[in-house]
C-alpha positions as CSV (number, residue, x, y, z in Angstrom):
1,X,-0.1,0.0,0.0
2,X,1.4,3.4,-0.9
3,X,0.2,6.8,0.1
4,X,-0.9,7.8,-3.3
5,X,-3.7,4.7,-3.3
6,X,-5.1,5.9,-0.5
7,X,-7.6,8.7,-1.0
8,X,-9.0,10.2,2.5
9,X,-12.7,10.1,3.4
10,X,-13.1,7.5,0.5
11,X,-10.8,4.6,1.0
12,X,-12.2,1.8,3.2
13,X,-10.1,-0.5,4.9
14,X,-10.2,-3.6,7.4
15,X,-8.0,-4.9,10.0
16,X,-7.5,-8.7,10.9
17,X,-10.5,-9.0,13.0
18,X,-13.0,-7.9,10.5
19,X,-13.4,-4.2,11.3
20,X,-14.0,-1.8,8.9
21,X,-13.3,1.8,8.5
22,X,-12.7,4.8,6.2
23,X,-9.4,6.6,5.8
24,X,-9.4,10.1,6.7
25,X,-5.8,11.2,7.0
26,X,-2.5,10.2,5.5
27,X,0.9,11.4,6.4
28,X,3.4,11.6,9.3
29,X,1.9,11.5,13.0
30,X,3.2,14.0,15.6
31,X,3.3,11.6,18.4
32,X,5.1,9.1,16.3
33,X,8.9,8.5,17.3
34,X,9.5,8.9,13.3
35,X,8.3,12.3,12.0
36,X,8.9,10.8,8.4
37,X,6.9,7.8,8.5
38,X,3.8,7.9,7.0
39,X,0.6,6.5,8.6
40,X,-3.2,5.9,7.6
41,X,-5.8,7.7,10.1
42,X,-8.7,5.2,10.6
43,X,-12.1,6.2,11.6
44,X,-13.5,2.6,12.1
45,X,-17.5,2.2,11.6
46,X,-17.6,0.7,15.2
47,X,-17.2,3.7,17.4
48,X,-15.4,1.6,20.2
49,X,-12.7,-0.1,17.9
50,X,-10.3,2.8,18.2
51,X,-8.3,4.5,20.9
52,X,-8.7,8.2,20.6
53,X,-10.4,10.9,18.0
54,X,-8.1,11.6,15.6
55,X,-5.8,13.8,17.8
56,X,-2.3,13.3,19.4
57,X,0.1,14.9,21.6
58,X,3.1,16.4,20.0
59,X,6.6,14.9,21.2
60,X,8.2,18.5,20.1
61,X,5.8,21.0,21.5
62,X,3.6,18.8,23.8
63,X,0.5,20.3,22.4
64,X,-2.4,18.9,20.9
65,X,-1.9,18.1,17.2
66,X,-5.8,17.2,15.4
67,X,-4.9,15.3,12.3
68,X,-8.5,14.3,11.9
69,X,-12.1,14.3,13.7
70,X,-13.9,11.3,15.0
71,X,-15.7,9.7,18.1
72,X,-14.0,9.4,21.0
73,X,-12.5,6.2,20.8
74,X,-13.1,5.4,16.9
75,X,-10.0,6.6,15.7
76,X,-6.5,4.5,15.0
77,X,-3.4,5.3,13.2
78,X,-1.9,2.4,11.4
79,X,1.1,1.9,9.7
80,X,0.7,1.5,5.9
81,X,2.3,-2.1,6.3
82,X,-0.7,-2.9,8.4
83,X,-3.2,-1.3,5.9
84,X,-5.7,-3.8,4.4
85,X,-7.5,-2.4,1.3
86,X,-9.1,-5.3,0.3
87,X,-9.3,-7.7,-2.7
88,X,-10.2,-7.8,-6.1
89,X,-13.5,-9.6,-7.6
90,X,-11.9,-12.3,-9.3
91,X,-13.2,-15.6,-10.6
92,X,-11.0,-17.6,-8.5
93,X,-12.5,-15.5,-5.4
94,X,-15.8,-16.5,-6.2
95,X,-14.8,-20.1,-6.8
96,X,-13.7,-20.2,-3.4
97,X,-17.1,-19.2,-1.9
98,X,-18.2,-22.9,-3.2
99,X,-16.9,-26.6,-2.6
100,X,-15.7,-28.3,-5.7
101,X,-17.6,-31.6,-6.6
102,X,-14.7,-33.8,-6.1
103,X,-13.3,-32.3,-2.9
104,X,-13.4,-34.6,0.6
105,X,-16.6,-35.2,1.8
106,X,-17.8,-33.6,5.4
107,X,-19.9,-36.6,6.2
108,X,-18.4,-40.1,4.5
109,X,-20.6,-42.6,6.0
110,X,-23.6,-39.9,6.4
111,X,-22.3,-39.0,10.0
112,X,-21.2,-35.6,10.9
113,X,-17.7,-35.5,13.1
114,X,-19.6,-34.0,15.8
115,X,-22.1,-35.5,18.6
116,X,-25.3,-34.2,20.5
117,X,-25.5,-34.8,24.1
118,X,-28.5,-36.1,25.1
119,X,-30.7,-35.4,28.4
120,X,-29.4,-38.7,29.7
121,X,-25.8,-37.4,29.3
122,X,-25.0,-40.0,26.3
123,X,-23.4,-38.8,22.8
124,X,-25.7,-38.9,20.1
125,X,-23.8,-39.0,16.6
126,X,-25.4,-36.5,13.9
127,X,-26.5,-37.8,10.6
128,X,-25.7,-35.4,7.5
129,X,-28.1,-37.2,4.5
130,X,-27.7,-35.9,0.8
131,X,-24.6,-34.2,1.1
132,X,-23.3,-34.9,-2.6
133,X,-26.8,-33.8,-3.8
134,X,-26.5,-30.4,-2.3
135,X,-22.9,-30.0,-3.6
136,X,-23.9,-30.3,-7.1
137,X,-26.8,-28.0,-6.5
138,X,-24.3,-25.5,-5.1
139,X,-21.9,-25.3,-8.1
140,X,-21.5,-21.9,-9.6
141,X,-22.2,-23.1,-12.9
142,X,-26.0,-24.0,-11.8
143,X,-26.8,-21.3,-8.9
144,X,-28.2,-18.3,-10.5
145,X,-27.7,-16.1,-7.4
146,X,-24.5,-16.3,-5.3
147,X,-23.6,-14.2,-2.0
148,X,-19.8,-12.5,-1.7
149,X,-20.9,-10.8,1.3
150,X,-18.2,-9.2,3.5
151,X,-15.1,-10.8,1.8
152,X,-13.4,-7.4,1.7
153,X,-14.0,-6.8,-2.0
154,X,-12.6,-3.3,-2.9
155,X,-12.4,-3.3,-6.6
156,X,-13.0,-4.9,-10.1
157,X,-10.0,-7.1,-11.9
158,X,-7.3,-5.0,-12.8
159,X,-7.1,-5.9,-16.3
160,X,-10.9,-6.6,-17.4
161,X,-9.9,-7.8,-20.7
162,X,-7.9,-10.9,-19.1
163,X,-10.3,-12.4,-17.3
164,X,-13.4,-11.6,-19.9
165,X,-13.5,-15.3,-20.8
166,X,-13.5,-16.8,-17.4
167,X,-16.1,-14.1,-16.3
168,X,-18.2,-15.1,-19.0
169,X,-18.8,-18.6,-17.5
170,X,-21.0,-16.7,-15.0
171,X,-23.1,-15.0,-17.6
172,X,-26.0,-17.0,-16.5
173,X,-25.6,-15.3,-13.1
174,X,-29.4,-13.4,-11.9
175,X,-28.4,-12.1,-8.4
176,X,-25.1,-10.9,-6.9
177,X,-24.7,-9.9,-2.9
178,X,-22.0,-7.8,-2.3
179,X,-22.9,-6.3,0.9
180,X,-20.5,-5.4,3.8
181,X,-17.2,-5.1,1.4
182,X,-14.9,-2.4,0.9
183,X,-16.3,-1.0,-2.2
184,X,-16.1,2.7,-2.3
185,X,-16.0,4.4,-5.6
186,X,-19.2,4.0,-8.1
187,X,-16.5,3.7,-11.1
188,X,-15.3,0.4,-9.8
189,X,-19.1,-0.7,-9.0
190,X,-20.0,0.1,-12.7
191,X,-16.8,-1.9,-13.9
192,X,-18.1,-4.9,-11.9
193,X,-21.9,-4.6,-12.8
194,X,-20.7,-4.5,-16.5
195,X,-18.8,-8.1,-16.1
196,X,-22.4,-9.7,-15.4
197,X,-24.8,-8.0,-18.0
198,X,-27.6,-10.7,-17.2
199,X,-28.1,-9.3,-13.7
200,X,-31.4,-9.0,-12.1
201,X,-30.8,-8.2,-8.5
202,X,-27.7,-6.7,-7.2
203,X,-26.9,-5.7,-3.3
204,X,-24.4,-3.2,-2.4
205,X,-25.7,-2.4,0.9
206,X,-23.1,-1.4,3.7
207,X,-20.4,-0.5,1.3
208,X,-19.4,3.2,1.5
209,X,-19.6,4.3,-2.0
210,X,-21.4,7.8,-1.3
211,X,-23.2,9.9,-4.0
212,X,-22.7,9.6,-7.7
213,X,-21.3,13.2,-8.4
214,X,-20.1,13.7,-12.0
215,X,-20.0,9.7,-12.3
216,X,-22.1,8.7,-15.5
217,X,-24.2,5.6,-15.1
218,X,-25.0,5.2,-18.7
219,X,-27.6,2.6,-20.0
220,X,-25.7,-0.5,-19.6
221,X,-28.2,-1.8,-16.7
222,X,-31.5,-2.4,-18.8
223,X,-31.8,-5.7,-17.2
224,X,-31.7,-4.8,-13.3
225,X,-34.7,-5.1,-11.5
226,X,-33.6,-4.8,-7.8
227,X,-31.1,-2.7,-6.1
228,X,-29.8,-2.7,-2.5
229,X,-28.3,0.5,-1.6
230,X,-28.8,0.5,1.8
231,X,-26.0,2.2,4.5
232,X,-24.3,3.5,1.2
233,X,-23.5,7.2,2.8
234,X,-25.8,8.5,0.1
235,X,-26.5,12.1,1.0
236,X,-28.5,13.5,-1.9
237,X,-32.0,12.5,-3.7
238,X,-30.0,13.8,-7.0
239,X,-27.9,10.4,-6.8
240,X,-31.4,8.4,-6.5
241,X,-33.1,10.3,-9.5
242,X,-30.1,9.7,-11.6
243,X,-30.2,5.8,-10.7
244,X,-33.8,5.9,-11.6
245,X,-33.1,7.6,-15.4
246,X,-30.5,5.0,-15.7
247,X,-32.3,1.9,-14.6
248,X,-36.0,2.3,-16.1
249,X,-37.0,-1.1,-15.4
250,X,-35.9,-1.0,-11.8
251,X,-38.6,-2.7,-9.6
252,X,-37.3,-2.7,-5.9
253,X,-35.0,-0.1,-4.6
254,X,-33.7,0.1,-1.0
255,X,-31.8,3.0,0.3
256,X,-32.4,2.9,4.1
257,X,-30.1,5.0,6.4
258,X,-29.3,7.3,3.5
259,X,-29.6,11.2,4.0
260,X,-32.7,12.1,1.2
261,X,-34.1,15.5,3.3
262,X,-33.3,17.2,-0.2
263,X,-35.9,15.4,-2.0
264,X,-38.4,18.3,-0.9
265,X,-36.3,20.5,-3.8
266,X,-37.3,17.7,-6.5
267,X,-41.0,17.9,-8.0
268,X,-43.2,15.0,-9.2
269,X,-44.7,16.8,-11.8
270,X,-43.2,18.8,-15.0
271,X,-44.6,22.0,-13.7
272,X,-42.4,24.7,-12.3
273,X,-39.5,22.6,-12.1
274,X,-36.1,22.3,-13.8
275,X,-35.0,19.4,-15.9
276,X,-32.8,18.4,-12.7
277,X,-34.7,18.4,-10.3
278,X,-38.1,16.8,-11.8
279,X,-39.2,13.2,-10.7
280,X,-41.7,12.6,-13.6
281,X,-41.1,9.6,-15.7
282,X,-38.5,8.3,-13.1
283,X,-39.3,4.8,-11.4
284,X,-42.5,3.9,-13.6
285,X,-42.0,0.3,-12.7
286,X,-40.9,0.6,-8.9
287,X,-43.0,-1.9,-6.8
288,X,-40.9,-1.7,-3.8
289,X,-39.4,1.4,-2.3
290,X,-37.3,1.4,1.4
291,X,-36.9,4.8,2.7
292,X,-36.4,3.7,6.3
293,X,-34.1,6.2,8.2
294,X,-33.7,8.8,5.7
295,X,-34.0,11.9,7.4
296,X,-37.6,12.2,6.2
297,X,-39.7,14.6,8.2
298,X,-43.0,15.3,6.5
299,X,-45.4,13.2,4.5
300,X,-46.5,16.2,2.9
301,X,-43.1,17.4,1.3
302,X,-41.4,14.3,1.3
303,X,-43.4,11.0,0.9
304,X,-46.1,12.7,-1.4
305,X,-43.1,13.0,-4.2
306,X,-43.9,9.4,-4.9
307,X,-47.8,9.4,-5.1
308,X,-47.9,9.2,-8.9
309,X,-45.7,6.0,-9.0
310,X,-48.1,4.0,-11.3
311,X,-46.9,0.6,-10.0
312,X,-45.7,1.0,-6.3
313,X,-47.2,-1.3,-3.9
314,X,-45.0,-1.7,-0.8
315,X,-43.7,1.6,0.6
316,X,-41.3,1.4,4.0
317,X,-40.9,4.6,5.7
318,X,-39.7,3.3,9.1
319,X,-37.6,5.5,12.0
320,X,-38.6,8.7,10.1
321,X,-40.0,11.7,12.1
322,X,-42.9,11.6,10.2
323,X,-45.8,12.8,12.6
324,X,-49.0,13.2,10.4
325,X,-50.0,11.6,6.9
326,X,-51.6,14.1,4.5
327,X,-52.9,12.8,1.6
328,X,-53.5,15.7,-1.0
329,X,-55.4,14.8,-4.1
330,X,-53.8,15.5,-7.4
331,X,-55.0,18.5,-9.4
332,X,-56.3,16.3,-12.4
333,X,-58.2,14.3,-9.8
334,X,-56.2,11.2,-10.6
335,X,-55.5,8.9,-7.9
336,X,-52.5,9.2,-5.4
337,X,-50.4,6.0,-4.6
338,X,-52.9,4.3,-7.1
339,X,-51.4,0.7,-6.2
340,X,-50.1,0.9,-2.9
341,X,-51.0,-1.9,-0.9
342,X,-48.4,-2.2,2.1
343,X,-47.0,0.5,4.3
344,X,-44.8,0.4,7.0
345,X,-44.6,3.3,9.6
346,X,-42.6,1.5,12.6
347,X,-40.5,4.2,14.5
348,X,-42.4,7.1,13.2
349,X,-43.3,10.0,15.5
350,X,-47.0,9.2,15.0
351,X,-48.8,10.3,18.3
352,X,-52.6,10.3,17.6
353,X,-55.1,8.2,15.6
354,X,-56.4,11.4,13.4
355,X,-52.8,11.7,12.5
356,X,-53.7,8.1,10.4
357,X,-57.3,8.8,9.2
358,X,-56.2,10.4,5.6
359,X,-54.7,6.5,5.1
360,X,-58.5,5.9,3.9
361,X,-57.8,8.2,0.9
362,X,-55.8,5.4,-0.6
363,X,-58.2,2.7,-1.3
364,X,-55.7,0.2,-2.3
365,X,-53.9,-0.1,0.8
366,X,-54.2,-3.6,2.6
367,X,-51.6,-3.7,5.0
368,X,-50.1,-1.4,7.7
369,X,-47.1,-1.9,10.0
370,X,-47.1,0.3,13.0
371,X,-45.1,-0.6,16.0
372,X,-42.7,1.5,18.2
373,X,-44.5,5.1,18.1
374,X,-45.4,7.4,20.8
375,X,-49.0,6.3,20.1
376,X,-48.7,2.3,20.1
377,X,-46.1,2.7,23.4
378,X,-49.0,4.3,25.2
379,X,-51.5,1.6,24.4
380,X,-52.3,-2.4,24.8
381,X,-51.1,-4.3,21.8
382,X,-54.9,-5.3,21.7
383,X,-56.1,-1.9,21.7
384,X,-53.9,-0.7,19.3
385,X,-54.8,-3.6,16.8
386,X,-58.7,-3.1,17.5
387,X,-58.9,0.5,16.9
388,X,-56.5,0.2,13.6
389,X,-58.7,-2.6,12.3
390,X,-62.0,-0.5,13.0
391,X,-60.7,2.8,11.6
392,X,-59.1,1.8,8.8
393,X,-61.5,-0.4,7.0
394,X,-59.5,-1.6,3.9
395,X,-56.9,-3.2,5.9
396,X,-56.5,-7.1,5.7
397,X,-53.2,-7.4,7.4
398,X,-51.9,-5.5,10.6
399,X,-48.3,-5.6,11.7
400,X,-48.0,-8.9,9.6
401,X,-51.0,-10.6,11.0
402,X,-54.1,-11.5,9.0
403,X,-57.2,-10.0,10.0
404,X,-60.1,-12.6,10.2
405,X,-63.7,-11.2,9.4
406,X,-64.9,-12.1,12.8
407,X,-61.9,-10.0,14.2
408,X,-63.2,-7.3,12.1
409,X,-66.8,-7.6,13.3
410,X,-65.6,-7.5,16.9
411,X,-63.3,-4.6,16.7
412,X,-66.1,-2.3,14.8
413,X,-68.5,-3.2,17.3
414,X,-66.2,-2.4,20.2
415,X,-65.1,1.1,18.7
416,X,-68.8,1.6,18.0
417,X,-69.6,1.1,21.8
418,X,-66.6,2.7,22.8
419,X,-67.5,6.0,21.2
420,X,-71.3,5.9,21.6
421,X,-70.4,6.0,25.6
422,X,-68.3,9.0,25.0
423,X,-71.1,10.6,23.0
424,X,-73.6,9.5,25.9
425,X,-71.6,10.9,28.2
426,X,-71.4,14.6,26.3
427,X,-75.1,14.5,25.6
428,X,-75.9,13.8,29.4
429,X,-73.5,16.6,30.2
430,X,-71.0,14.5,32.2
431,X,-68.1,15.9,30.4
432,X,-69.2,19.2,30.2
433,X,-69.9,19.3,33.8
434,X,-66.5,18.4,34.5
435,X,-64.8,21.0,32.2
436,X,-67.4,23.5,33.4
437,X,-65.8,22.9,37.0
438,X,-62.4,22.9,35.7
439,X,-62.8,26.2,34.1
440,X,-65.4,27.9,36.0
441,X,-67.7,28.8,33.2
442,X,-71.4,27.7,32.3
443,X,-72.5,25.0,29.8
444,X,-75.0,25.8,26.8
445,X,-76.5,23.6,24.3
446,X,-74.1,25.1,21.7
447,X,-71.4,23.8,24.0
448,X,-72.8,20.4,23.6
449,X,-73.3,20.4,19.8
450,X,-69.7,21.6,19.6
451,X,-68.6,18.9,21.6
452,X,-70.1,16.1,19.4
453,X,-69.1,17.6,16.2
454,X,-65.7,17.4,17.3
455,X,-66.0,13.7,18.7
456,X,-67.5,12.8,14.9
457,X,-64.5,14.9,13.3
458,X,-62.0,12.8,15.6
459,X,-63.7,9.7,15.1
460,X,-64.8,10.0,10.9
461,X,-65.6,6.1,10.6
462,X,-68.4,6.3,13.4
463,X,-71.0,7.1,11.5
464,X,-70.7,4.5,8.8
465,X,-69.7,1.6,11.3
466,X,-72.7,2.7,13.2
467,X,-75.3,2.3,10.5
468,X,-73.4,-1.0,9.6
469,X,-73.9,-2.7,13.0
470,X,-77.0,-0.8,14.3
471,X,-79.4,-3.8,14.3
472,X,-76.8,-6.0,15.8
473,X,-75.9,-3.4,18.7
474,X,-79.3,-2.7,19.6
475,X,-80.4,-6.7,19.9
476,X,-77.5,-7.1,22.2
477,X,-78.8,-4.0,24.0
478,X,-82.0,-5.2,24.5
479,X,-80.7,-8.7,25.8
480,X,-78.5,-7.0,28.2
481,X,-81.6,-5.0,29.7
482,X,-83.4,-8.2,29.7
483,X,-80.9,-9.9,32.4
484,X,-80.6,-8.3,35.8
485,X,-77.3,-10.3,36.3
486,X,-75.1,-9.7,32.7
487,X,-76.0,-5.7,32.6
488,X,-73.9,-4.3,29.3
489,X,-71.3,-7.4,30.2
490,X,-72.7,-9.9,27.7
491,X,-70.9,-8.6,24.6
492,X,-67.6,-8.6,26.4
493,X,-67.7,-12.6,26.9
494,X,-65.5,-14.6,24.7
495,X,-64.6,-18.3,24.1
496,X,-61.1,-19.3,24.7
497,X,-59.7,-22.7,24.6
498,X,-56.7,-23.0,27.7
499,X,-54.3,-25.9,26.5
500,X,-51.3,-26.7,28.7
501,X,-48.1,-27.5,26.5
502,X,-45.9,-28.4,29.8
503,X,-44.4,-31.8,29.9
504,X,-46.3,-33.2,32.9
505,X,-49.7,-32.2,31.6
506,X,-49.5,-31.8,27.9
507,X,-51.6,-35.0,27.7
508,X,-54.5,-33.4,29.8
509,X,-58.0,-32.4,28.1
510,X,-57.7,-28.7,27.6
511,X,-59.8,-26.1,29.5
512,X,-62.7,-24.6,27.6
513,X,-64.2,-20.9,29.3
514,X,-66.3,-18.6,28.7
515,X,-64.3,-15.3,30.1
516,X,-65.1,-11.7,30.4
517,X,-62.2,-9.6,28.3
518,X,-61.8,-7.4,31.3
519,X,-60.1,-10.7,33.3
520,X,-56.6,-10.2,33.8
521,X,-54.0,-12.7,32.9
522,X,-53.0,-13.2,36.9
523,X,-56.4,-15.0,37.1
524,X,-55.9,-16.9,34.5
525,X,-52.6,-18.1,35.7
526,X,-54.3,-19.2,38.8
527,X,-56.8,-20.9,37.0
528,X,-54.3,-23.0,35.3
529,X,-52.1,-23.8,38.4
530,X,-55.1,-25.3,40.0
531,X,-56.2,-27.7,36.7
532,X,-52.7,-28.2,35.1
533,X,-50.3,-28.2,38.2
534,X,-47.8,-25.7,37.1
535,X,-46.5,-23.4,39.4
536,X,-47.7,-19.7,38.8
537,X,-44.1,-18.5,39.1
538,X,-43.2,-20.9,36.1
539,X,-45.7,-20.5,33.8
540,X,-45.6,-18.6,30.2
541,X,-48.8,-17.6,28.6
542,X,-49.2,-17.3,24.9
543,X,-52.3,-16.9,22.8
544,X,-53.0,-17.3,19.3
545,X,-56.3,-16.2,17.1
546,X,-57.9,-18.8,14.8
547,X,-56.1,-19.7,11.9
548,X,-52.8,-17.5,13.4
549,X,-49.6,-19.7,13.8
550,X,-47.8,-17.0,15.5
551,X,-48.8,-16.7,19.2
552,X,-48.3,-13.6,21.2
553,X,-47.2,-13.7,24.8
554,X,-49.2,-12.8,27.7
555,X,-46.2,-11.2,29.8
556,X,-47.9,-8.9,32.3
557,X,-50.1,-10.6,35.0
558,X,-52.0,-7.2,35.5
559,X,-53.2,-6.4,32.1
560,X,-56.3,-7.8,30.9
561,X,-57.4,-9.9,27.9
562,X,-58.7,-6.9,26.1
563,X,-55.4,-5.2,26.2
564,X,-53.8,-8.2,24.6
565,X,-56.6,-8.1,21.7
566,X,-57.4,-11.9,23.1
567,X,-60.8,-12.5,20.8
568,X,-63.5,-15.1,20.6
569,X,-62.3,-18.4,19.7
570,X,-58.8,-18.1,20.9
571,X,-56.6,-20.4,22.0
572,X,-54.2,-19.7,25.2
573,X,-50.9,-21.7,25.6
574,X,-49.5,-22.8,29.0
575,X,-45.9,-23.3,29.1
576,X,-43.5,-24.0,32.0
577,X,-40.3,-22.3,32.3
578,X,-37.0,-24.3,32.1
579,X,-35.6,-23.2,35.6
580,X,-31.7,-24.4,34.2
581,X,-32.2,-22.7,31.1
582,X,-33.7,-19.5,32.9
583,X,-30.3,-19.9,35.1
584,X,-28.2,-20.0,32.1
585,X,-30.1,-16.9,30.5
586,X,-29.3,-14.9,33.6
587,X,-25.5,-15.7,33.8
588,X,-25.5,-14.7,30.2
589,X,-27.2,-11.3,30.9
590,X,-24.8,-10.9,33.8
591,X,-21.7,-11.6,31.7
592,X,-22.9,-9.0,29.1
593,X,-24.0,-6.7,31.7
594,X,-20.3,-6.9,33.0
595,X,-18.7,-6.5,29.7
596,X,-20.9,-3.3,28.7
597,X,-19.9,-1.9,32.0
598,X,-16.2,-2.8,31.6
599,X,-16.3,-1.0,27.8
600,X,-18.2,2.0,29.7
601,X,-15.3,2.0,32.5
602,X,-12.8,1.7,29.5
603,X,-14.5,4.4,27.7
604,X,-14.5,6.7,30.8
605,X,-10.9,6.1,31.7
606,X,-10.0,7.5,27.9
607,X,-12.1,10.4,28.4
608,X,-10.5,11.3,31.8
609,X,-7.1,10.6,30.2
610,X,-7.7,12.9,27.4
611,X,-9.2,15.8,29.7
612,X,-6.0,15.2,32.1
613,X,-3.7,15.6,28.9
614,X,-5.9,18.8,27.9
615,X,-5.2,20.1,31.3
616,X,-1.4,19.4,31.6
617,X,-0.9,20.6,28.2
618,X,-2.7,24.0,29.2
619,X,-0.8,24.1,32.2
620,X,2.6,23.9,30.4
621,X,1.6,26.6,27.9
622,X,0.7,28.8,30.7
623,X,4.0,28.4,32.3
624,X,6.0,29.0,29.1
625,X,4.0,32.1,28.3
626,X,4.8,33.4,31.9
627,X,8.5,32.3,31.2
628,X,8.4,34.0,27.9
629,X,7.2,37.2,29.9
């Protein structure tokens, strides 16, 4: 490695432990013994990998000299002899990823050289069948997609013409995964792509290749349909627009963890926009777009730029500070997001249900993911799911779980009942009286009407759902009035099946009970302890809805069945905690905690040492200044 081959803020390097970093400085180091020796200043991707922040104490002046800037423990200086700038993508490297058909078998007698320890303490051999068949299916001449992840690839072959004949053997490849390598130059990326003219899918995730700048993509990638640019240090939407112009048939584009806030300056139409900042005509075949954590802050100014993409079906905007959905219709009255079926909003800053109501302006929407937001963090899982189903009538999936017809009916009826109670309190003056006591004013009929109008505006689906379930709700109410014992609780009773999965009681007949939704999980645990003889402290309860293969945990004894969204016909599964496994898990957590504490102590020690050095240097500088005086 020579100094001229290292480009600050571009060249990527790795160490023997697999850590990856970026070269930020090339030159002599003020604290080194030899002031003529050239070093490379590295800022590691792992901010705890280094020893300093790019500054050192000069041997000649005892003053701080900053060669580059990074986190407190992110920087290192490496001699050029220890700098690893990666390897070239060659046919030999590609073949090394796959075992040759004539190589020695791992399990010649269908037995691996490992054993499993049984519960009785005996060793049981591990069988491996079909090794030859698997090996034949995994040859480069057969597979259509290969993975070259994290191999330290930094550039194409030096002389492409010499390897063209060998590379031609791989023209059948349709997909290559190059994630986590050392690629840092778009020119190198384009040379690699041209080696495989029939590629449909390419992943360049976690390669710091930055923005295109003056690099021209050309029109050599007409076959490309899927491109992954997650975490590639792209900082302008102009790069994404150039990609859209060069790859017209692109169907899937992932640009998560890139800074695309300047998309606001781009126009989705041809009006009032120059040629460079125009989105019209781009991404006409795009089906999936991942914009997770792209520094987007406004649905109106940022996300609506994509409203006219004709084939867009899946839009991912997780971990952006978007607090409201504002769907504005086009001036020509054409549909916005005409084919959008799936939307992910996890990790956004949405805090109210009204912020989501305009999603009903996208009639094609069928799936919504909403987690880890200010709204969902304050409510129970069941309440979030039930309310979302009622307020968004077109949904068929919520948080990747299908919505059954029975679940929708129950959610809508519960929603109507809840809003009706609030309206009843308003009409009876209870809410207004409480506000009057607080404000010291008097209630009027206009206040009553205004409050009701606010409620209808807050719940735009209420009138529609009330009309839809009016007859059923009236019959339930009449049935409740006819029984002095039930009151209004009849509609809140659900049928559940409680089944033991514990080893000692898994063969027992399950319990079939009619339970109120308000029943707490702790009461169910008591019931299970009596019937299945499973200690309450060792119980783990899960539930799954009818037809749902993925159970959800009932992890808080103080929460009710309604909180978790347990519906009529659900099944509750009782598991018993493995005490030994629990102790092992606690020991592992304790070790992890000790390790984190040690790392934090080391970090604090480094900071304190740097502070002491600063103070010492300042004291010396002051003394030297006084001496000169």
